[in-house]
N, C-alpha and C positions, 0 to 999 in steps of 0.2 A: 262133160266137164265144162264149166263156164270159164271163159278167158277174160281176164281183166285188161281193159284197154288203158294204156298209160298215155296220157296226153303229153306230148312234148311241149315243154315251155321254151319259148324262144326269147322272151324278154322279161325284165323284172320291173316294168313300169308300175304295176299295181303295188308291189312290195315297197318300192321307194316312195310312192305317194303315201302309203300308210305310215312309213317311218317318219315322213316329214309332216304328217298331220294334214295333208292336202287331199282334196277330193277329185274325183273324176270330172265333176262339173267345173271345178276350178281350172283343170287342165284343158278341158274342152273350150272354155271361154278364152284362155290364153292362146290356144291354137286357132280359134275362130272356126271350130268345127262342131258338129252335133255331138251330144253326149254319147249317143250310141256308137259312134266311131271310136271314141276313147275307150268305151266299155269293151269293144271288140279287141282293141290293142291290149287292154289290161287282162283280158281272159284268153289271150293268145289265139283268138279265132282268126284274126288277120294281123299282119305285121305292118308297122309304119315303114315308109320309104326311108332310106338312109338320110335324106335331107330332113324329113320330118323327125326322125330319131335324133338327129343332131340338134334340132330346135328344142325338142323335149329335154335333152341333156342340159342345154343352156338354161331353160326355164327352171329345171330342178336343181341347177347348180351342181351337177355331177359330171364325171367323165362319161363319154358315150359308151366306153367299155363296161361301165358299171350297170348299164341298162341291158346288156346282152348276156344271156346265159351261155 
C-alpha cells in the first residue's frame, strides 16, 4: 500500500503573493536576496527567520500572523 506524504505548510507567502498579484522575483528584489531563496520560502522547503518574516509582512502590508499557517 502506498502512503501519501503530506507536506506541512508553515507559511502562506506564496498564497499572499498570488492574491496581491506580486511575483517571487519582486519579493526577492525587495529583500535583496536570490530568487531561489524566496522560492524555497514559498514552497515551504525552508522558512524565513522571524526577522525576515517581519520584513516580508511589512513589504506585503499584512500582519505577520497572516503569513503563518
